[in-house]
C-alpha positions as CSV (number, residue, x, y, z in Angstrom):
1,X,90.2,116.6,106.7
2,X,87.8,115.3,109.2
3,X,88.0,111.5,109.8
4,X,84.6,110.1,110.2
5,X,85.9,106.1,110.3
6,X,84.2,104.5,113.2
7,X,87.8,104.0,115.1
8,X,89.2,107.4,114.5
9,X,90.6,108.9,118.0
10,X,91.8,105.3,119.0
11,X,95.3,105.4,119.2
12,X,97.4,101.9,118.6
13,X,101.1,101.4,119.8
14,X,102.0,99.0,117.2
15,X,105.0,96.4,118.6
16,X,103.9,94.0,116.3
17,X,106.1,92.6,113.3
18,X,106.0,89.6,110.5
19,X,102.5,88.6,109.6
20,X,99.4,88.2,112.2
21,X,100.1,91.1,114.2
22,X,100.5,93.6,111.3
23,X,97.7,92.4,109.9
24,X,95.7,93.1,113.1
25,X,96.6,96.4,113.4
26,X,96.2,97.1,109.9
27,X,92.3,96.0,110.1
28,X,92.0,98.8,113.1
29,X,94.4,101.6,110.7
30,X,91.9,100.3,107.9
31,X,88.9,101.9,110.4
32,X,90.3,105.3,111.4
33,X,92.7,104.0,114.7
34,X,96.4,105.8,114.4
35,X,98.8,103.3,114.5
36,X,102.0,103.9,115.4
37,X,104.3,101.1,114.4
38,X,107.6,100.8,116.7
39,X,110.8,99.1,115.0
40,X,114.5,100.2,113.9
41,X,116.7,99.6,111.6
42,X,118.8,97.7,114.0
43,X,115.7,95.1,114.1
44,X,113.6,95.9,111.4
45,X,110.4,94.2,110.6
46,X,111.3,90.8,108.9
47,X,108.5,91.5,106.9
48,X,110.6,94.4,105.0
49,X,112.7,92.0,103.5
50,X,110.0,89.1,102.1
51,X,109.1,88.9,98.2
52,X,107.9,90.1,96.3
53,X,110.5,92.8,96.4
54,X,110.3,95.9,93.8
55,X,113.6,96.9,92.4
56,X,116.8,96.1,94.5
57,X,116.8,94.0,98.2
58,X,116.2,97.3,100.1
59,X,114.1,97.4,103.3
60,X,111.8,99.7,102.0
61,X,110.9,97.5,98.3
62,X,108.7,94.7,100.0
63,X,105.6,94.6,98.7
64,X,104.0,92.3,101.5
65,X,105.3,94.6,103.8
66,X,103.1,97.4,101.9
67,X,100.4,95.3,101.9
68,X,100.4,94.8,105.4
69,X,101.5,98.1,107.0
70,X,99.3,100.8,104.8
71,X,97.7,103.5,106.7
72,X,100.1,103.8,109.6
73,X,102.5,105.7,111.0
74,X,106.4,104.9,112.0
75,X,109.0,105.7,114.4
76,X,112.4,104.1,114.8
77,X,113.1,102.9,118.5
78,X,115.6,100.4,119.2
79,X,113.9,98.6,121.9
80,X,117.2,97.0,123.0
81,X,119.0,100.3,124.0
82,X,118.4,100.8,127.6
83,X,116.8,104.1,127.2
84,X,114.5,103.1,125.0
85,X,112.1,101.6,127.7
86,X,111.1,105.3,128.9
87,X,110.2,106.3,125.2
88,X,108.3,103.6,124.7
89,X,106.4,104.0,128.2
90,X,105.8,107.9,127.1
91,X,104.3,106.8,124.2
92,X,101.9,104.0,126.1
93,X,100.9,107.2,128.0
94,X,99.1,108.7,125.0
95,X,97.9,105.0,123.6
96,X,94.9,103.7,123.9
97,X,96.3,100.3,123.2
98,X,99.6,98.3,123.2
99,X,100.0,95.6,120.7
100,X,103.0,93.0,120.4
101,X,103.6,89.8,119.0
102,X,107.1,88.7,120.3
103,X,107.6,85.5,122.1
104,X,106.2,84.7,125.5
105,X,109.2,87.0,128.4
106,X,110.6,89.2,125.4
107,X,108.2,92.3,127.1
108,X,109.2,91.4,130.8
109,X,113.0,91.4,129.7
110,X,112.6,95.1,128.2
111,X,110.6,96.0,130.8
112,X,107.3,96.7,129.4
113,X,105.1,94.0,130.4
114,X,101.3,95.1,131.4
115,X,102.1,96.1,135.0
116,X,104.9,99.0,133.5
117,X,102.4,100.1,130.6
118,X,99.8,100.5,133.4
119,X,101.8,102.9,135.5
120,X,102.0,105.2,132.1
121,X,98.2,104.9,131.5
122,X,96.0,103.4,134.2
123,X,93.5,102.2,131.6
124,X,95.5,101.2,129.4
125,X,94.4,97.6,126.9
126,X,97.4,95.4,126.1
127,X,97.3,92.5,123.8
128,X,100.2,90.0,123.4
129,X,99.7,87.7,121.1
130,X,102.6,84.9,121.4
131,X,102.9,80.9,119.8
132,X,101.2,79.0,122.5
133,X,99.6,82.0,125.3
134,X,101.6,82.6,129.0
135,X,101.3,78.8,130.5
136,X,101.3,75.3,129.1
137,X,104.1,73.2,128.1
138,X,104.3,75.1,124.5
139,X,104.6,78.6,126.5
140,X,108.2,79.0,125.7
141,X,107.9,77.7,121.8
142,X,108.9,79.9,118.9
143,X,107.2,80.0,115.7
144,X,105.3,81.2,112.6
145,X,102.2,80.6,111.0
146,X,103.9,77.5,109.1
147,X,104.8,75.6,112.5
148,X,101.5,76.8,113.9
149,X,99.6,75.2,110.8
150,X,101.8,71.9,111.6
151,X,100.8,71.7,115.5
152,X,97.2,72.5,114.9
153,X,96.7,70.0,111.8
154,X,96.1,72.1,109.2
155,X,98.9,70.8,107.2
156,X,97.1,67.1,107.3
157,X,93.8,68.1,106.2
158,X,95.8,69.5,102.8
159,X,96.8,66.4,102.0
160,X,95.5,64.6,99.0
161,X,95.0,60.6,99.3
162,X,98.2,58.9,99.7
163,X,100.0,61.9,99.1
164,X,102.4,64.2,101.3
165,X,100.3,66.5,103.0
166,X,101.3,70.3,101.7
167,X,99.3,73.0,103.9
168,X,97.7,75.9,102.1
169,X,100.8,76.9,100.6
170,X,101.3,80.0,102.6
171,X,101.0,80.7,106.5
172,X,97.3,80.7,106.9
173,X,97.2,81.5,110.6
174,X,99.1,84.8,110.0
175,X,96.1,86.1,107.7
176,X,92.7,85.2,108.5
177,X,92.3,83.3,112.8
178,X,94.8,85.2,114.1
179,X,94.5,88.7,113.2
180,X,90.8,88.9,113.3
181,X,90.6,87.4,116.7
182,X,92.9,89.7,118.1
183,X,91.3,92.9,116.3
184,X,88.0,91.9,117.8
185,X,89.2,91.4,121.1
186,X,90.8,95.0,120.9
187,X,87.3,96.2,120.2
188,X,85.6,94.1,122.8
189,X,88.2,95.5,125.5
190,X,87.2,99.0,124.2
191,X,83.6,98.6,124.5
192,X,84.6,97.3,128.0
193,X,86.4,100.4,129.3
194,X,83.9,102.6,127.6
195,X,81.3,100.8,129.9
196,X,83.6,100.4,132.9
197,X,86.9,103.1,132.6
198,X,88.9,100.0,133.2
199,X,91.9,99.1,130.9
200,X,92.7,95.0,130.8
201,X,95.5,92.5,129.4
202,X,94.6,90.0,126.7
203,X,96.6,87.1,125.9
204,X,95.6,85.1,122.5
205,X,97.3,81.8,122.3
206,X,97.9,82.0,118.3
207,X,97.6,77.8,118.5
208,X,94.1,78.1,120.3
209,X,93.1,80.9,117.8
210,X,94.2,78.8,114.5
211,X,92.1,76.0,115.5
212,X,88.6,77.8,115.2
213,X,88.0,77.0,111.7
214,X,88.5,73.4,112.0
215,X,85.2,72.9,114.1
216,X,84.3,70.1,111.9
217,X,86.9,67.7,112.0
218,X,87.2,68.2,115.7
219,X,83.8,67.5,116.4
220,X,84.0,64.3,113.5
221,X,86.9,62.7,116.6
222,X,85.3,63.7,119.3
223,X,81.5,62.5,118.3
224,X,82.6,59.7,116.2
225,X,86.2,58.9,116.2
226,X,87.0,59.4,112.5
227,X,90.0,61.6,111.6
228,X,88.9,63.9,108.8
229,X,90.4,62.6,105.3
230,X,91.3,65.1,104.1
231,X,90.3,68.8,102.7
232,X,89.4,67.9,99.2
233,X,87.1,65.5,99.8
234,X,83.0,65.9,100.4
235,X,81.0,62.3,101.4
236,X,78.0,64.0,100.3
237,X,79.2,64.7,96.4
238,X,80.4,62.8,93.8
239,X,82.5,64.0,91.5
240,X,83.8,66.5,93.7
241,X,87.5,67.8,93.3
242,X,89.8,69.7,91.1
243,X,90.2,68.9,87.5
244,X,92.8,70.2,85.0
245,X,91.8,72.5,82.2
246,X,93.5,74.0,78.6
247,X,96.7,76.0,79.6
248,X,99.7,75.7,82.0
249,X,98.8,74.6,85.2
250,X,94.9,75.8,84.7
251,X,92.2,74.3,87.4
252,X,88.6,74.1,88.0
253,X,86.9,73.0,91.4
254,X,83.5,71.3,90.8
255,X,81.1,69.3,92.9
256,X,78.0,67.4,91.8
257,X,75.5,66.4,94.7
258,X,72.2,64.0,93.8
259,X,71.3,62.3,90.9
260,X,69.7,64.7,89.3
261,X,72.8,67.1,89.4
262,X,75.0,64.2,88.4
263,X,72.8,63.6,85.4
264,X,72.6,67.3,84.5
265,X,76.9,67.1,84.7
266,X,76.6,64.4,82.4
267,X,75.0,66.4,80.1
268,X,77.5,69.3,80.0
269,X,80.4,67.1,79.8
270,X,78.8,65.4,76.7
271,X,78.5,62.2,78.4
272,X,75.1,61.6,78.9
273,X,75.0,57.9,79.3
274,X,77.3,57.8,82.4
275,X,74.3,58.8,83.9
276,X,72.7,55.3,83.9
277,X,76.2,53.5,83.3
278,X,75.8,50.8,86.9
279,X,79.1,52.0,87.8
280,X,78.1,55.8,88.0
281,X,74.3,55.3,88.6
282,X,73.8,56.3,92.4
283,X,75.9,57.8,94.9
284,X,77.7,55.1,96.5
285,X,78.9,53.7,93.3
286,X,80.2,57.5,92.2
287,X,82.1,57.5,95.3
288,X,83.1,53.8,95.2
289,X,84.4,54.8,91.2
290,X,85.9,58.3,91.9
291,X,89.2,57.4,90.5
292,X,87.5,56.1,87.3
293,X,85.0,59.1,87.4
294,X,87.5,61.5,87.4
295,X,89.7,60.4,84.8
296,X,86.3,60.5,82.4
297,X,86.2,64.2,83.5
298,X,89.3,65.7,83.3
299,X,89.4,63.9,79.4
300,X,86.3,66.8,79.3
301,X,88.2,69.3,81.1
302,X,91.6,69.7,79.6
303,X,89.8,70.4,76.4
304,X,88.2,73.7,77.9
305,X,89.5,77.2,78.9
306,X,88.6,77.3,82.5
307,X,86.6,80.4,82.6
308,X,84.6,78.7,79.7
309,X,84.3,75.3,81.3
310,X,83.1,77.0,84.7
311,X,80.4,78.8,82.5
312,X,79.1,75.4,81.4
313,X,78.8,73.9,84.4
314,X,77.5,77.0,86.3
315,X,74.5,77.4,83.8
316,X,73.4,73.7,84.5
317,X,73.3,74.4,88.0
318,X,76.6,72.5,88.8
319,X,78.7,74.2,91.9
320,X,82.0,74.9,89.5
321,X,84.8,77.7,90.4
322,X,88.0,78.6,88.5
323,X,91.2,77.8,90.3
324,X,92.6,81.2,90.0
325,X,95.9,82.2,90.4
326,X,97.2,86.4,91.1
327,X,96.9,87.2,87.3
328,X,92.9,86.1,87.4
329,X,92.1,87.9,90.2
330,X,93.8,90.7,89.6
331,X,93.2,91.5,86.1
332,X,90.2,89.3,85.2
333,X,87.8,88.3,88.0
334,X,84.8,90.5,86.7
335,X,83.3,90.5,90.6
336,X,86.6,92.1,92.2
337,X,86.5,94.9,89.5
338,X,82.8,95.6,89.8
339,X,83.9,96.2,93.8
340,X,86.4,98.5,92.7
341,X,88.4,95.7,95.3
342,X,92.0,96.7,94.6
343,X,93.7,99.8,95.3
344,X,96.7,101.2,93.9
345,X,98.7,104.0,96.3
346,X,101.7,106.3,95.4
347,X,104.8,104.8,97.7
348,X,107.7,106.8,98.1
349,X,110.4,104.1,97.3
350,X,108.3,101.8,94.9
351,X,106.3,104.0,93.6
352,X,102.6,103.0,92.7
353,X,101.7,99.7,94.1
354,X,98.5,97.3,94.3
355,X,97.1,97.0,97.4
356,X,94.1,94.6,99.1
357,X,90.8,96.7,99.5
358,X,89.1,96.9,103.0
359,X,86.4,93.8,102.5
360,X,83.7,95.8,104.3
361,X,82.1,98.8,103.7
362,X,80.3,101.1,106.0
363,X,77.5,103.3,104.9
364,X,78.5,106.7,104.0
365,X,82.4,106.1,105.1
366,X,85.0,106.4,102.4
367,X,87.0,102.8,102.3
368,X,90.1,104.0,100.3
369,X,93.4,104.0,102.3
370,X,94.7,107.4,103.3
371,X,98.5,106.3,102.8
372,X,100.5,104.1,101.6
373,X,103.2,101.8,104.4
374,X,105.2,104.0,105.9
375,X,109.2,104.2,105.5
376,X,110.9,103.0,108.5
377,X,110.9,105.9,111.3
378,X,109.2,108.1,108.5
379,X,107.3,109.8,111.3
380,X,110.2,110.7,114.1
381,X,109.4,114.0,113.9
382,X,105.7,113.6,114.9
383,X,107.2,112.3,118.5
384,X,106.7,115.5,120.6
385,X,102.8,114.9,119.9
386,X,103.2,111.1,119.9
387,X,105.1,110.6,123.1
388,X,104.8,114.0,125.2
389,X,108.7,114.1,124.8
390,X,110.1,117.7,124.0
391,X,112.0,118.2,120.8
392,X,115.4,119.0,122.6
393,X,115.0,115.7,124.3
394,X,114.1,113.9,121.1
395,X,117.2,115.3,119.6
396,X,119.0,113.9,122.5
397,X,117.9,110.5,122.1
398,X,118.9,110.6,117.9
399,X,122.2,111.3,118.9
400,X,122.6,108.7,121.6
401,X,121.2,105.9,119.1
402,X,118.2,105.8,120.8
403,X,116.1,106.3,117.8
404,X,117.3,104.9,114.6
């Protein structure tokens, strides 16, 4: 079957692992690139051991890994073996792009930095995404999404007034800004090479990339000298926030702006007199008495199922939504169901498993995944095509422990 996806014919040598790097290469695979993931039994991707796990705790049973690596090939090369360098360079010679997410200095110690890759293919594109870039006082720091979230102020933004900061509950930098900025940089480099014939090296600092979503807070400090009071506040709205509903740990989010909207809101919660109550009669008063107003709203919201409450509010033109959990998203969200977002793929070990779909749809192109995440070393037999090495040489490398 021919592949009509936009990146068909682009080959990616993937030396990334854990979160941001594999998500970047997955995005490229989603749109047709052939992505060859390199890891080994000696040092598999840490995500292979990450929960949720299906069955036992084997390295082929992580739903997290499967979701981030669908559609890729896997070859097992022990990068610490003295002969691994030659294998990787042979694969690089047949690749358009090489991506790694190692800490600064790892690729240099392996003899696989940009100049080495250029010796294999002169127009190759190499992207590295270390925590802090190649220079600066943080250059040698090692960390993950949670560390980055703290360094850029994301933890503080997730705090409620007078409460400890809690962050986002996940490694946010690994899932949005960093992999997508990396993917965009690679696409730009491919376009540049098509125009000029030149490859290039790209260094993406994950700290700097993660700062991108917080432009309003940076501007507020730079222009006015004010530190944001937290992600749950909106100075233009009152009431504004999260409110408990009927059921265990069930919530809605709502936001009301302006007196007319507040009057409609008061009718929905069956307290129309609040609209003319001096305590809440205008926006400054509602902001000043926010705690008292929130307590009144909570009395109403606790009596309602979250979806029923949201339907009432939205019908009155009030901005509101259910604070959804995984069960809501997969089993009950009508929009995701209507778009066919969720996909289920057959996995050799886990069986039929659930995957996020591809959010961007391109007219006339099938957005279904072509394959599930690969088993470790599943595509070693394709190394003659991927590297140009003979089958005899590959058998020798396997016997010598390079391929494992």
